[in-house]
C-alpha positions as a printed Julia matrix, in Angstrom:
268×3 Matrix{Float64}:
  -5.21  -23.59  -27.45
  -8.49  -23.43  -29.39
 -12.09  -23.19  -28.42
 -15.13  -24.25  -30.4
 -18.13  -22.02  -30.87
 -21.38  -23.76  -31.86
 -23.91  -22.15  -34.2
 -27.31  -23.47  -35.24
 -28.33  -22.8   -38.85
 -31.74  -23.57  -40.36
 -31.19  -25.31  -43.71
 -34.01  -26.91  -45.72
 -36.25  -27.14  -42.65
 -33.51  -28.96  -40.78
 -31.23  -27.75  -38.03
 -27.58  -28.04  -38.98
 -24.9   -27.78  -36.31
 -21.92  -25.67  -37.44
 -18.68  -25.89  -35.48
 -16.6   -22.69  -35.61
 -12.99  -23.07  -34.56
 -11.4   -19.83  -33.37
  -8.21  -18.73  -31.65
  -8.11  -17.62  -28.05
  -6.82  -14.27  -29.29
  -9.48  -11.61  -28.94
  -7.39   -8.78  -30.31
  -3.8    -7.66  -30.83
  -3.02   -4.03  -30.05
  -0.02   -1.75  -29.57
   0.59   -0.71  -25.98
   3.39    1.14  -24.21
   3.91   -1.26  -21.33
   2.52   -4.37  -19.7
   0.3    -2.37  -17.34
  -1.48   -0.71  -20.24
  -1.97   -4.15  -21.79
  -3.52   -5.48  -18.58
  -5.73   -2.43  -18.24
  -7.1    -2.92  -21.73
  -7.88   -6.56  -20.89
  -9.79   -5.52  -17.79
 -12.1    -3.43  -19.97
 -13.18   -6.45  -22.03
 -15.48   -8.92  -20.28
 -14.25  -12.02  -22.14
 -10.57  -11.23  -21.68
  -8.94  -13.37  -18.98
  -5.2   -12.99  -19.71
  -2.66  -11.2   -21.88
   0.61  -11.85  -23.63
   2.71   -8.68  -23.77
   5.78   -8.69  -26.01
   8.37   -6.03  -25.25
  10.17   -6.95  -28.45
   7.52   -5.29  -30.61
   5.33   -3.69  -27.9
   2.35   -5.79  -28.93
  -0.41   -6.83  -26.56
  -2.41   -9.99  -27.17
  -5.78  -10.05  -25.42
  -6.76  -13.65  -24.71
  -9.96  -15.43  -23.75
  -7.98  -18.27  -22.13
  -5.34  -18.34  -19.43
  -1.76  -17.93  -20.63
   1.69  -17.35  -19.15
   2.67  -13.72  -19.66
   6.1   -13.94  -21.28
   8.24  -10.91  -22.05
  11.38  -10.4   -24.1
  14.16   -7.84  -24.05
  13.16   -4.68  -25.92
  14.93   -3.75  -29.13
  12.43   -1.31  -30.59
  13.17    1.49  -28.11
  15.9     3.92  -28.93
  16.86    7.52  -28.41
  15.69    9.0   -31.67
  15.39   12.45  -33.16
  12.14   12.12  -35.1
  10.21   13.84  -32.31
  12.52   16.82  -32.63
  11.94   17.3   -36.38
  14.71   14.84  -37.21
  17.4    17.19  -35.95
  20.48   15.19  -34.87
  21.6    16.03  -31.34
  23.78   14.39  -28.7
  21.83   11.42  -27.35
  22.93   12.26  -23.82
  21.28   15.67  -24.08
  17.98   14.67  -25.64
  14.9    14.88  -23.43
  12.65   12.88  -25.75
  12.92    9.31  -26.96
  10.97    8.1   -29.96
   9.34    4.67  -29.9
   8.2     2.87  -33.03
   5.43    0.36  -32.46
   4.86   -2.73  -34.57
   2.08   -0.9   -36.4
   4.58    1.69  -37.59
   3.17    4.39  -35.31
   5.63    6.75  -33.66
   5.26    7.76  -30.02
   7.29   10.42  -28.23
   8.08    9.79  -24.57
  10.07   11.72  -21.97
  13.38   10.02  -21.3
  14.26    8.39  -18.02
  16.08   10.84  -15.78
  19.64   10.22  -14.67
  19.88    8.15  -11.49
  22.52    6.31   -9.51
  22.67    3.04  -11.45
  25.48    1.6    -9.29
  23.57    1.42   -6.01
  23.94   -2.07   -4.48
  25.28   -3.53   -7.71
  28.03   -6.2    -7.71
  31.51   -4.72   -7.27
  35.05   -6.05   -7.02
  38.33   -4.65   -5.68
  41.64   -5.73   -7.14
  42.7    -6.43   -3.52
  41.07   -6.04   -0.11
  42.67   -4.62    3.01
  40.49   -6.54    5.46
  37.16   -8.35    5.49
  35.06   -5.3     6.44
  36.52   -3.09    3.7
  35.4    -4.93    0.59
  34.13   -3.42   -2.65
  30.43   -3.51   -1.73
  31.05   -0.75    0.81
  31.5     1.62   -2.11
  28.02    0.96   -3.53
  25.94    0.2    -0.41
  24.57    3.73   -0.05
  25.81    4.13    3.53
  28.5     6.61    2.52
  25.73    9.07    1.73
  25.05    9.55    5.44
  28.45    8.9     7.03
  32.03    9.44    5.9
  34.05    8.19    8.86
  35.71    4.87    9.57
  37.11    2.21    7.26
  34.19   -0.14    7.93
  32.01    1.97    5.63
  34.57    2.23    2.83
  36.21    0.05    0.23
  40.01   -0.29    0.7
  42.64   -2.07   -1.32
  45.55   -3.62    0.57
  48.16   -0.97   -0.31
  50.61   -3.32   -2.02
  49.49   -2.73   -5.63
  50.85   -0.1    -7.97
  47.49    0.36   -9.75
  44.62   -0.77   -7.53
  41.17   -0.6    -9.05
  37.47   -1.01   -8.3
  35.04   -2.4   -10.89
  31.25   -2.15  -10.71
  28.95   -4.39  -12.75
  25.85   -2.35  -13.62
  24.22   -5.59  -14.91
  22.79   -3.79  -17.96
  23.94   -1.29  -20.55
  23.61    2.34  -19.5
  24.38    5.76  -20.86
  26.87    7.13  -18.32
  26.98   10.87  -17.71
  29.15   11.29  -14.6
  30.4     9.71  -11.36
  30.5    11.0    -7.81
  33.31    9.63   -5.62
  33.42   10.06   -1.84
  36.77   10.02   -0.04
  37.31    8.68    3.44
  36.38   11.14    6.17
  38.97   10.47    8.87
  42.3     9.83    7.14
  44.08    8.7     3.96
  42.85   11.45    1.61
  46.36   11.73    0.15
  46.11    8.22   -1.23
  43.36    9.31   -3.62
  45.35   10.57   -6.6
  45.75   10.12  -10.37
  42.42    8.34  -10.69
  41.05    7.34  -14.1
  37.52    6.12  -14.77
  36.74    3.91  -17.75
  33.49    2.51  -19.11
  33.04   -0.64  -21.2
  31.05   -3.71  -22.11
  33.92   -5.86  -20.81
  36.29   -5.47  -17.87
  39.45   -5.48  -20.0
  41.08   -2.14  -19.16
  42.64   -1.62  -22.58
  39.3    -2.11  -24.33
  37.36    0.29  -22.08
  36.82    3.95  -22.94
  37.97    6.78  -20.69
  35.19    8.69  -18.96
  37.41   11.14  -17.07
  40.38   11.75  -14.78
  40.93   13.06  -11.26
  44.32   14.72  -10.79
  43.57   17.16   -7.97
  44.67   17.04   -4.34
  41.92   15.22   -2.48
  40.49   16.29    0.88
  38.88   14.27    3.65
  35.23   13.33    3.35
  34.57   15.11    0.07
  32.52   14.22   -2.98
  34.38   14.57   -6.27
  32.63   14.63   -9.61
  34.13   12.99  -12.68
  32.24   14.12  -15.75
  32.46   11.89  -18.78
  33.93   13.92  -21.63
  31.65   12.2   -24.15
  28.51   10.14  -24.12
  29.58    6.61  -23.15
  27.6     3.38  -23.05
  28.67    0.38  -21.03
  27.94   -2.23  -18.42
  31.16   -2.06  -16.4
  32.72    0.93  -14.64
  36.33    0.73  -13.46
  38.0     3.28  -11.18
  41.78    2.9   -11.17
  44.82    4.66   -9.74
  47.21    5.24  -12.62
  50.58    6.93  -12.99
  53.95    6.3   -11.36
  53.48    7.81   -7.89
  53.69    5.28   -5.06
  52.12    6.47   -1.8
  52.36    3.59    0.67
  55.21    2.1     2.68
  54.93   -1.0     0.51
  55.91    0.84   -2.68
  52.31    0.74   -3.88
  49.06    2.64   -3.79
  45.89    2.45   -1.72
  42.48    2.94   -3.31
  40.02    4.1    -0.68
  36.43    4.95   -1.64
  33.59    5.35    0.82
  30.93    5.66   -1.85
  30.65    5.65   -5.63
  27.54    6.77   -7.47
  27.32    6.32  -11.23
  24.75    8.58  -12.86
  23.16    7.28  -16.04
  20.06    5.87  -17.67
  19.19    2.66  -19.48
  20.42    2.06  -23.01
  17.77    0.22  -25.04
  19.6    -0.47  -28.3
  20.95   -3.82  -27.08
């Protein structure tokens, strides 16, 4: 969209009308976020809208109304420039460096680890009954109660290697998992558990985060620490090995809650 500014110039004792065609763009600046872009617009009387681009962190200040479109960021990454270019484990860094389109470098504190699995889509390889589906493991209720199958995810007990997969819906750095066993019975069924992380749900193509080979107890949280810094969208928890624990020559995967602790990965 264009607007036309009119100027009057005195030329040889006559008034000449000059039409000046200009863009709606008042200015283009670097900002760290859409809110900062909007705030800058509010400080300029002729600014009525913005276009903020996460791709290059650029903020267009406009004198005409526009739809504020955003794209997926690719210019954010966990760098080392803010730490005198010393290479360290990206999972241990506390600073992320952000290059703006102008070439300027900003240093920001990293997002803290949080439970990135809460209320995310989840699937069980089989389901015992309708009130014991996979969502029970990520609904957050297990944090306050550990009793009864209606708050837990249960496979049907006929599989040799039952598994639960959570779709985090974005790429995350994964640090560790916390798994809560059922509080009233069936603790013995929780054995030989392996956790893998990946961009796909194909078991063989996923990377191992960690293993649980202890003897489980009722209603307890168990931590599985990833041995290395892993990035992925999908988390699969699977009973492996040759031990069969049910009367049906299979295994039963029973999880009352799963929390996956990580932070966003911005290199995608």
